[in-house]
KEPAVO-638576 format. One record per atom (N, C-alpha, C, O): atom name; x, y, z. Coordinates in steps of 0.1 Angstrom, whole numbers, plus 5000, padded with zeros to 4 digits. Layout:
[pt 'CA', [X, Y, Z]];
...
END
This chain:
[pt 'N', [1918, 3980, 5020]];
[pt 'CA', [1925, 3969, 5025]];
[pt 'C', [1917, 3964, 5038]];
[pt 'O', [1912, 3972, 5045]];
[pt 'N', [1915, 3951, 5039]];
[pt 'CA', [1908, 3945, 5050]];
[pt 'C', [1919, 3939, 5059]];
[pt 'O', [1926, 3930, 5054]];
[pt 'N', [1919, 3942, 5072]];
[pt 'CA', [1928, 3936, 5081]];
[pt 'C', [1919, 3932, 5093]];
[pt 'O', [1913, 3941, 5099]];
[pt 'N', [1919, 3919, 5096]];
[pt 'CA', [1910, 3915, 5107]];
[pt 'C', [1916, 3903, 5114]];
[pt 'O', [1923, 3895, 5108]];
[pt 'N', [1914, 3902, 5127]];
[pt 'CA', [1919, 3890, 5135]];
[pt 'C', [1908, 3882, 5140]];
[pt 'O', [1897, 3886, 5142]];
[pt 'N', [1912, 3869, 5143]];
[pt 'CA', [1902, 3860, 5150]];
[pt 'C', [1897, 3866, 5163]];
[pt 'O', [1885, 3865, 5166]];
[pt 'N', [1906, 3873, 5170]];
[pt 'CA', [1902, 3879, 5183]];
[pt 'C', [1891, 3889, 5181]];
[pt 'O', [1883, 3891, 5190]];
[pt 'N', [1891, 3897, 5170]];
[pt 'CA', [1881, 3907, 5168]];
[pt 'C', [1868, 3900, 5165]];
[pt 'O', [1857, 3906, 5167]];
[pt 'N', [1868, 3888, 5159]];
[pt 'CA', [1856, 3882, 5155]];
[pt 'C', [1849, 3874, 5167]];
[pt 'O', [1837, 3872, 5167]];
[pt 'N', [1857, 3869, 5176]];
[pt 'CA', [1851, 3862, 5187]];
[pt 'C', [1840, 3869, 5194]];
[pt 'O', [1841, 3881, 5197]];
[pt 'N', [1829, 3862, 5196]];
[pt 'CA', [1817, 3867, 5203]];
[pt 'C', [1810, 3878, 5195]];
[pt 'O', [1802, 3886, 5201]];
[pt 'N', [1811, 3878, 5182]];
[pt 'CA', [1804, 3887, 5174]];
[pt 'C', [1794, 3879, 5165]];
[pt 'O', [1794, 3867, 5166]];
[pt 'N', [1787, 3885, 5156]];
[pt 'CA', [1778, 3878, 5147]];
[pt 'C', [1786, 3870, 5137]];
[pt 'O', [1780, 3861, 5130]];
[pt 'N', [1799, 3872, 5135]];
[pt 'CA', [1807, 3864, 5126]];
[pt 'C', [1813, 3851, 5133]];
[pt 'O', [1819, 3843, 5127]];
[pt 'N', [1810, 3849, 5146]];
[pt 'CA', [1814, 3838, 5154]];
[pt 'C', [1802, 3829, 5155]];
[pt 'O', [1793, 3831, 5164]];
[pt 'N', [1801, 3819, 5146]];
[pt 'CA', [1788, 3811, 5144]];
[pt 'C', [1790, 3797, 5148]];
[pt 'O', [1799, 3790, 5144]];
[pt 'N', [1781, 3792, 5157]];
[pt 'CA', [1780, 3777, 5160]];
[pt 'C', [1774, 3771, 5148]];
[pt 'O', [1762, 3772, 5145]];
[pt 'N', [1782, 3764, 5140]];
[pt 'CA', [1777, 3759, 5127]];
[pt 'C', [1770, 3746, 5127]];
[pt 'O', [1764, 3742, 5118]];
[pt 'N', [1771, 3739, 5138]];
[pt 'CA', [1764, 3726, 5140]];
[pt 'C', [1772, 3716, 5148]];
[pt 'O', [1767, 3711, 5158]];
[pt 'N', [1784, 3713, 5144]];
[pt 'CA', [1793, 3704, 5152]];
[pt 'C', [1806, 3711, 5155]];
[pt 'O', [1817, 3705, 5155]];
[pt 'N', [1805, 3724, 5158]];
[pt 'CA', [1817, 3732, 5161]];
[pt 'C', [1814, 3747, 5159]];
[pt 'O', [1803, 3751, 5160]];
[pt 'N', [1825, 3754, 5157]];
[pt 'CA', [1824, 3769, 5156]];
[pt 'C', [1831, 3774, 5144]];
[pt 'O', [1841, 3768, 5139]];
[pt 'N', [1825, 3784, 5137]];
[pt 'CA', [1831, 3790, 5125]];
[pt 'C', [1832, 3804, 5127]];
[pt 'O', [1823, 3812, 5130]];
[pt 'N', [1845, 3809, 5126]];
[pt 'CA', [1848, 3823, 5127]];
[pt 'C', [1850, 3829, 5113]];
[pt 'O', [1860, 3826, 5107]];
[pt 'N', [1840, 3836, 5108]];
[pt 'CA', [1840, 3840, 5094]];
[pt 'C', [1848, 3853, 5093]];
[pt 'O', [1844, 3864, 5096]];
[pt 'N', [1860, 3852, 5087]];
[pt 'CA', [1870, 3863, 5086]];
[pt 'C', [1866, 3872, 5074]];
[pt 'O', [1867, 3884, 5075]];
[pt 'N', [1862, 3866, 5063]];
[pt 'CA', [1857, 3873, 5051]];
[pt 'C', [1843, 3867, 5047]];
[pt 'O', [1842, 3855, 5047]];
[pt 'N', [1834, 3875, 5045]];
[pt 'CA', [1820, 3871, 5040]];
[pt 'C', [1816, 3879, 5028]];
[pt 'O', [1823, 3888, 5024]];
[pt 'N', [1805, 3876, 5023]];
[pt 'CA', [1800, 3883, 5011]];
[pt 'C', [1800, 3898, 5011]];
[pt 'O', [1804, 3905, 5002]];
[pt 'N', [1796, 3904, 5023]];
[pt 'CA', [1796, 3918, 5024]];
[pt 'C', [1809, 3925, 5023]];
[pt 'O', [1810, 3937, 5022]];
[pt 'N', [1820, 3917, 5025]];
[pt 'CA', [1834, 3922, 5023]];
[pt 'C', [1838, 3925, 5009]];
[pt 'O', [1848, 3931, 5006]];
[pt 'N', [1830, 3919, 4999]];
[pt 'CA', [1831, 3922, 4985]];
[pt 'C', [1843, 3916, 4978]];
[pt 'O', [1848, 3920, 4968]];
[pt 'N', [1848, 3905, 4984]];
[pt 'CA', [1860, 3898, 4978]];
[pt 'C', [1856, 3887, 4968]];
[pt 'O', [1864, 3883, 4960]];
[pt 'N', [1843, 3883, 4968]];
[pt 'CA', [1839, 3873, 4959]];
[pt 'C', [1841, 3859, 4964]];
[pt 'O', [1836, 3849, 4958]];
[pt 'N', [1847, 3857, 4975]];
[pt 'CA', [1849, 3844, 4982]];
[pt 'C', [1848, 3847, 4997]];
[pt 'O', [1849, 3859, 5002]];
[pt 'N', [1847, 3837, 5005]];
[pt 'CA', [1847, 3838, 5020]];
[pt 'C', [1858, 3829, 5026]];
[pt 'O', [1861, 3819, 5020]];
[pt 'N', [1863, 3834, 5037]];
[pt 'CA', [1873, 3826, 5045]];
[pt 'C', [1868, 3825, 5059]];
[pt 'O', [1864, 3835, 5065]];
[pt 'N', [1870, 3813, 5065]];
[pt 'CA', [1866, 3811, 5079]];
[pt 'C', [1876, 3802, 5085]];
[pt 'O', [1882, 3793, 5079]];
[pt 'N', [1878, 3804, 5098]];
[pt 'CA', [1885, 3794, 5106]];
[pt 'C', [1874, 3786, 5113]];
[pt 'O', [1866, 3791, 5120]];
[pt 'N', [1875, 3773, 5110]];
[pt 'CA', [1864, 3764, 5114]];
[pt 'C', [1869, 3753, 5124]];
[pt 'O', [1879, 3746, 5121]];
[pt 'N', [1863, 3753, 5135]];
[pt 'CA', [1865, 3742, 5145]];
[pt 'C', [1855, 3731, 5144]];
[pt 'O', [1843, 3734, 5144]];
[pt 'N', [1860, 3719, 5142]];
[pt 'CA', [1852, 3707, 5141]];
[pt 'C', [1854, 3699, 5154]];
[pt 'O', [1866, 3695, 5157]];
[pt 'N', [1844, 3697, 5162]];
[pt 'CA', [1846, 3691, 5175]];
[pt 'C', [1849, 3676, 5174]];
[pt 'O', [1843, 3669, 5166]];
[pt 'N', [1858, 3671, 5183]];
[pt 'CA', [1862, 3657, 5184]];
[pt 'C', [1850, 3648, 5186]];
[pt 'O', [1841, 3651, 5193]];
[pt 'N', [1850, 3637, 5178]];
[pt 'CA', [1839, 3627, 5180]];
[pt 'C', [1827, 3630, 5172]];
[pt 'O', [1817, 3623, 5173]];
[pt 'N', [1826, 3641, 5164]];
[pt 'CA', [1815, 3644, 5156]];
[pt 'C', [1815, 3639, 5142]];
[pt 'O', [1826, 3637, 5137]];
[pt 'N', [1803, 3637, 5137]];
[pt 'CA', [1802, 3633, 5123]];
[pt 'C', [1791, 3642, 5116]];
[pt 'O', [1781, 3644, 5122]];
[pt 'N', [1794, 3648, 5105]];
[pt 'CA', [1785, 3657, 5098]];
[pt 'C', [1784, 3652, 5084]];
[pt 'O', [1794, 3650, 5077]];
[pt 'N', [1771, 3651, 5079]];
[pt 'CA', [1769, 3648, 5065]];
[pt 'C', [1766, 3662, 5058]];
[pt 'O', [1755, 3668, 5061]];
[pt 'N', [1775, 3666, 5049]];
[pt 'CA', [1774, 3679, 5044]];
[pt 'C', [1774, 3679, 5029]];
[pt 'O', [1779, 3670, 5022]];
[pt 'N', [1768, 3690, 5023]];
[pt 'CA', [1768, 3691, 5009]];
[pt 'C', [1765, 3706, 5006]];
[pt 'O', [1756, 3712, 5011]];
[pt 'N', [1774, 3712, 4998]];
[pt 'CA', [1773, 3726, 4995]];
[pt 'C', [1767, 3728, 4981]];
[pt 'O', [1775, 3727, 4971]];
[pt 'N', [1755, 3730, 4979]];
[pt 'CA', [1748, 3730, 4966]];
[pt 'C', [1751, 3744, 4959]];
[pt 'O', [1750, 3744, 4947]];
[pt 'N', [1754, 3754, 4967]];
[pt 'CA', [1755, 3768, 4961]];
[pt 'C', [1769, 3773, 4962]];
[pt 'O', [1772, 3784, 4958]];
[pt 'N', [1778, 3765, 4968]];
[pt 'CA', [1792, 3770, 4970]];
[pt 'C', [1802, 3759, 4967]];
[pt 'O', [1799, 3747, 4969]];
[pt 'N', [1814, 3763, 4962]];
[pt 'CA', [1825, 3754, 4962]];
[pt 'C', [1833, 3756, 4975]];
[pt 'O', [1833, 3768, 4979]];
[pt 'N', [1838, 3746, 4981]];
[pt 'CA', [1845, 3748, 4994]];
[pt 'C', [1859, 3740, 4993]];
[pt 'O', [1860, 3729, 4988]];
[pt 'N', [1869, 3747, 4999]];
[pt 'CA', [1882, 3740, 5001]];
[pt 'C', [1885, 3742, 5016]];
[pt 'O', [1883, 3753, 5022]];
[pt 'N', [1891, 3732, 5022]];
[pt 'CA', [1894, 3732, 5037]];
[pt 'C', [1909, 3728, 5038]];
[pt 'O', [1912, 3717, 5034]];
[pt 'N', [1916, 3736, 5045]];
[pt 'CA', [1930, 3733, 5048]];
[pt 'C', [1932, 3731, 5063]];
[pt 'O', [1928, 3740, 5071]];
[pt 'N', [1937, 3719, 5067]];
[pt 'CA', [1937, 3716, 5081]];
[pt 'C', [1950, 3722, 5087]];
[pt 'O', [1961, 3720, 5082]];
[pt 'N', [1948, 3729, 5098]];
[pt 'CA', [1960, 3734, 5105]];
[pt 'C', [1962, 3728, 5119]];
[pt 'O', [1972, 3730, 5125]];
[pt 'N', [1952, 3720, 5124]];
[pt 'CA', [1954, 3713, 5137]];
[pt 'C', [1944, 3702, 5138]];
[pt 'O', [1933, 3703, 5132]];
[pt 'N', [1947, 3692, 5146]];
[pt 'CA', [1938, 3681, 5148]];
[pt 'C', [1938, 3670, 5137]];
[pt 'O', [1947, 3671, 5128]];
[pt 'N', [1929, 3661, 5138]];
[pt 'CA', [1929, 3650, 5129]];
[pt 'C', [1915, 3645, 5127]];
[pt 'O', [1907, 3644, 5137]];
[pt 'N', [1912, 3640, 5115]];
[pt 'CA', [1899, 3635, 5112]];
[pt 'C', [1899, 3628, 5098]];
[pt 'O', [1909, 3624, 5093]];
[pt 'N', [1887, 3628, 5092]];
[pt 'CA', [1886, 3622, 5079]];
[pt 'C', [1874, 3628, 5071]];
[pt 'O', [1865, 3633, 5077]];
[pt 'N', [1875, 3627, 5058]];
[pt 'CA', [1864, 3630, 5049]];
[pt 'C', [1861, 3618, 5041]];
[pt 'O', [1870, 3611, 5037]];
[pt 'N', [1848, 3614, 5040]];
[pt 'CA', [1844, 3603, 5033]];
[pt 'C', [1834, 3607, 5022]];
[pt 'O', [1825, 3614, 5024]];
[pt 'N', [1837, 3603, 5009]];
[pt 'CA', [1828, 3606, 4998]];
[pt 'C', [1817, 3596, 4998]];
[pt 'O', [1817, 3586, 5006]];
[pt 'N', [1808, 3598, 4989]];
[pt 'CA', [1796, 3589, 4989]];
[pt 'C', [1798, 3575, 4983]];
[pt 'O', [1790, 3567, 4983]];
[pt 'N', [1810, 3573, 4977]];
[pt 'CA', [1814, 3560, 4973]];
[pt 'C', [1820, 3552, 4984]];
[pt 'O', [1823, 3540, 4982]];
[pt 'N', [1822, 3558, 4996]];
[pt 'CA', [1828, 3551, 5007]];
[pt 'C', [1843, 3553, 5008]];
[pt 'O', [1850, 3548, 5018]];
[pt 'N', [1850, 3561, 4999]];
[pt 'CA', [1864, 3563, 5000]];
[pt 'C', [1867, 3574, 5011]];
[pt 'O', [1860, 3584, 5011]];
[pt 'N', [1876, 3570, 5020]];
[pt 'CA', [1880, 3579, 5031]];
[pt 'C', [1893, 3585, 5029]];
[pt 'O', [1902, 3578, 5024]];
[pt 'N', [1895, 3597, 5034]];
[pt 'CA', [1907, 3604, 5032]];
[pt 'C', [1911, 3610, 5046]];
[pt 'O', [1903, 3616, 5053]];
[pt 'N', [1923, 3607, 5051]];
[pt 'CA', [1928, 3612, 5063]];
[pt 'C', [1930, 3627, 5062]];
[pt 'O', [1936, 3632, 5053]];
[pt 'N', [1925, 3635, 5072]];
[pt 'CA', [1927, 3649, 5073]];
[pt 'C', [1935, 3652, 5085]];
[pt 'O', [1932, 3648, 5096]];
[pt 'N', [1947, 3658, 5083]];
[pt 'CA', [1956, 3662, 5094]];
[pt 'C', [1963, 3675, 5090]];
[pt 'O', [1962, 3679, 5078]];
[pt 'N', [1971, 3681, 5099]];
[pt 'CA', [1977, 3693, 5095]];
[pt 'C', [1985, 3692, 5082]];
[pt 'O', [1993, 3682, 5081]];
[pt 'N', [1984, 3702, 5073]];
[pt 'CA', [1991, 3702, 5061]];
[pt 'C', [1983, 3696, 5049]];
[pt 'O', [1988, 3696, 5038]];
[pt 'N', [1971, 3691, 5052]];
[pt 'CA', [1962, 3684, 5041]];
[pt 'C', [1951, 3694, 5038]];
[pt 'O', [1944, 3700, 5046]];
[pt 'N', [1948, 3695, 5025]];
[pt 'CA', [1937, 3703, 5020]];
[pt 'C', [1927, 3693, 5013]];
[pt 'O', [1932, 3684, 5006]];
[pt 'N', [1914, 3696, 5014]];
[pt 'CA', [1905, 3689, 5006]];
[pt 'C', [1896, 3699, 4999]];
[pt 'O', [1892, 3709, 5006]];
[pt 'N', [1892, 3697, 4987]];
[pt 'CA', [1884, 3706, 4979]];
[pt 'C', [1872, 3699, 4974]];
[pt 'O', [1873, 3689, 4967]];
[pt 'N', [1860, 3705, 4976]];
[pt 'CA', [1848, 3699, 4971]];
[pt 'C', [1844, 3706, 4958]];
[pt 'O', [1836, 3715, 4957]];
[pt 'N', [1851, 3702, 4948]];
[pt 'CA', [1851, 3709, 4935]];
[pt 'C', [1838, 3705, 4926]];
[pt 'O', [1836, 3711, 4916]];
[pt 'N', [1830, 3696, 4931]];
[pt 'CA', [1818, 3692, 4924]];
[pt 'C', [1806, 3692, 4933]];
[pt 'O', [1796, 3685, 4931]];
[pt 'N', [1806, 3702, 4943]];
[pt 'CA', [1796, 3703, 4953]];
[pt 'C', [1793, 3689, 4960]];
[pt 'O', [1782, 3685, 4963]];
[pt 'N', [1804, 3682, 4962]];
[pt 'CA', [1804, 3668, 4967]];
[pt 'C', [1797, 3667, 4980]];
[pt 'O', [1801, 3674, 4990]];
[pt 'N', [1787, 3658, 4981]];
[pt 'CA', [1782, 3654, 4994]];
[pt 'C', [1792, 3645, 5001]];
[pt 'O', [1799, 3637, 4994]];
[pt 'N', [1794, 3647, 5014]];
[pt 'CA', [1805, 3640, 5021]];
[pt 'C', [1802, 3640, 5036]];
[pt 'O', [1795, 3648, 5041]];
[pt 'N', [1809, 3630, 5042]];
[pt 'CA', [1809, 3630, 5057]];
[pt 'C', [1822, 3636, 5062]];
[pt 'O', [1833, 3634, 5056]];
[pt 'N', [1821, 3645, 5072]];
[pt 'CA', [1833, 3650, 5078]];
[pt 'C', [1833, 3645, 5093]];
[pt 'O', [1823, 3647, 5100]];
[pt 'N', [1844, 3638, 5096]];
[pt 'CA', [1845, 3633, 5110]];
[pt 'C', [1857, 3638, 5116]];
[pt 'O', [1868, 3639, 5110]];
[pt 'N', [1856, 3641, 5129]];
[pt 'CA', [1868, 3646, 5137]];
[pt 'C', [1872, 3636, 5147]];
[pt 'O', [1864, 3632, 5156]];
[pt 'N', [1884, 3631, 5147]];
[pt 'CA', [1889, 3622, 5157]];
[pt 'C', [1894, 3630, 5169]];
[pt 'O', [1892, 3626, 5181]];
[pt 'N', [1899, 3642, 5167]];
[pt 'CA', [1903, 3652, 5177]];
[pt 'C', [1897, 3665, 5172]];
[pt 'O', [1893, 3666, 5161]];
[pt 'N', [1897, 3675, 5181]];
[pt 'CA', [1893, 3688, 5176]];
[pt 'C', [1901, 3692, 5164]];
[pt 'O', [1914, 3692, 5165]];
[pt 'N', [1895, 3695, 5153]];
[pt 'CA', [1902, 3699, 5141]];
[pt 'C', [1900, 3714, 5139]];
[pt 'O', [1889, 3719, 5141]];
[pt 'N', [1910, 3721, 5134]];
[pt 'CA', [1909, 3734, 5130]];
[pt 'C', [1912, 3735, 5115]];
[pt 'O', [1923, 3730, 5111]];
[pt 'N', [1902, 3740, 5108]];
[pt 'CA', [1904, 3741, 5093]];
[pt 'C', [1903, 3756, 5089]];
[pt 'O', [1895, 3764, 5095]];
[pt 'N', [1910, 3759, 5078]];
[pt 'CA', [1908, 3772, 5072]];
[pt 'C', [1899, 3769, 5060]];
[pt 'O', [1903, 3761, 5051]];
[pt 'N', [1887, 3774, 5060]];
[pt 'CA', [1877, 3771, 5049]];
[pt 'C', [1875, 3783, 5040]];
[pt 'O', [1874, 3794, 5044]];
[pt 'N', [1875, 3780, 5027]];
[pt 'CA', [1873, 3790, 5017]];
[pt 'C', [1861, 3786, 5009]];
[pt 'O', [1859, 3775, 5004]];
[pt 'N', [1851, 3796, 5007]];
[pt 'CA', [1839, 3794, 5000]];
[pt 'C', [1838, 3803, 4987]];
[pt 'O', [1842, 3815, 4988]];
[pt 'N', [1834, 3797, 4976]];
[pt 'CA', [1832, 3805, 4964]];
[pt 'C', [1819, 3800, 4958]];
[pt 'O', [1817, 3788, 4955]];
[pt 'N', [1809, 3809, 4955]];
[pt 'CA', [1810, 3823, 4959]];
[pt 'C', [1809, 3825, 4974]];
[pt 'O', [1807, 3815, 4982]];
[pt 'N', [1811, 3837, 4979]];
[pt 'CA', [1811, 3839, 4993]];
[pt 'C', [1798, 3836, 5000]];
[pt 'O', [1787, 3838, 4995]];
[pt 'N', [1799, 3831, 5012]];
[pt 'CA', [1787, 3829, 5021]];
[pt 'C', [1784, 3842, 5027]];
[pt 'O', [1792, 3851, 5028]];
[pt 'N', [1771, 3844, 5031]];
[pt 'CA', [1766, 3856, 5037]];
[pt 'C', [1773, 3858, 5051]];
[pt 'O', [1777, 3869, 5055]];
[pt 'N', [1775, 3847, 5058]];
[pt 'CA', [1782, 3847, 5071]];
[pt 'C', [1773, 3843, 5083]];
[pt 'O', [1779, 3840, 5094]];
[pt 'N', [1760, 3841, 5081]];
[pt 'CA', [1751, 3837, 5092]];
[pt 'C', [1747, 3823, 5091]];
[pt 'O', [1741, 3817, 5100]];
[pt 'N', [1752, 3816, 5080]];
[pt 'CA', [1747, 3802, 5077]];
[pt 'C', [1751, 3792, 5088]];
[pt 'O', [1762, 3793, 5094]];
[pt 'N', [1742, 3783, 5091]];
[pt 'CA', [1744, 3772, 5101]];
[pt 'C', [1739, 3759, 5094]];
[pt 'O', [1730, 3760, 5086]];
[pt 'N', [1745, 3748, 5099]];
[pt 'CA', [1740, 3735, 5094]];
[pt 'C', [1729, 3730, 5102]];
[pt 'O', [1728, 3732, 5114]];
[pt 'N', [1720, 3722, 5096]];
[pt 'CA', [1709, 3715, 5103]];
[pt 'C', [1713, 3700, 5103]];
[pt 'O', [1711, 3694, 5092]];
[pt 'N', [1719, 3695, 5113]];
[pt 'CA', [1724, 3682, 5113]];
[pt 'C', [1715, 3672, 5120]];
[pt 'O', [1719, 3660, 5122]];
[pt 'N', [1703, 3676, 5122]];
[pt 'CA', [1693, 3667, 5129]];
[pt 'C', [1685, 3658, 5119]];
[pt 'O', [1680, 3648, 5123]];
[pt 'N', [1684, 3662, 5107]];
[pt 'CA', [1677, 3655, 5097]];
[pt 'C', [1684, 3642, 5092]];
[pt 'O', [1696, 3640, 5096]];
[pt 'N', [1678, 3635, 5084]];
[pt 'CA', [1684, 3623, 5078]];
[pt 'C', [1693, 3626, 5066]];
[pt 'O', [1702, 3618, 5063]];
[pt 'N', [1690, 3636, 5059]];
[pt 'CA', [1698, 3640, 5047]];
[pt 'C', [1710, 3648, 5051]];
[pt 'O', [1713, 3651, 5062]];
[pt 'N', [1716, 3653, 5040]];
[pt 'CA', [1728, 3662, 5042]];
[pt 'C', [1723, 3676, 5045]];
[pt 'O', [1712, 3680, 5042]];
[pt 'N', [1732, 3683, 5052]];
[pt 'CA', [1729, 3697, 5055]];
[pt 'C', [1736, 3705, 5045]];
[pt 'O', [1748, 3703, 5041]];
[pt 'N', [1730, 3716, 5040]];
[pt 'CA', [1735, 3723, 5029]];
[pt 'C', [1732, 3738, 5030]];
[pt 'O', [1722, 3742, 5037]];
[pt 'N', [1740, 3746, 5025]];
[pt 'CA', [1737, 3761, 5023]];
[pt 'C', [1745, 3766, 5011]];
[pt 'O', [1744, 3778, 5008]];
END
């Protein structure tokens, strides 16, 4: 059984500045579950062009507000109680109007060290 708290992860190698916020990786590949779970902070006023070529991701919002925009220009409001799932490795914009806290699930599991490169013109992926 794995029992782990956010407080245990803070300031460890599982507490990762992912690009436009912080990701606390509760479960990663080495935990052997086949999926990963993270509490992800997305900073207010940020925009990230993201695409997960090697993972499916679902994010459930527990605090804050923002939006996800697909490549056709359709925008979806993200607020507490809303989940979005990137079931086709969807390239998307993630924008935070206020600091957003998301519970992110990755399948297959991420290693845990991944960070986004948001300085380029294309999408950031891992």
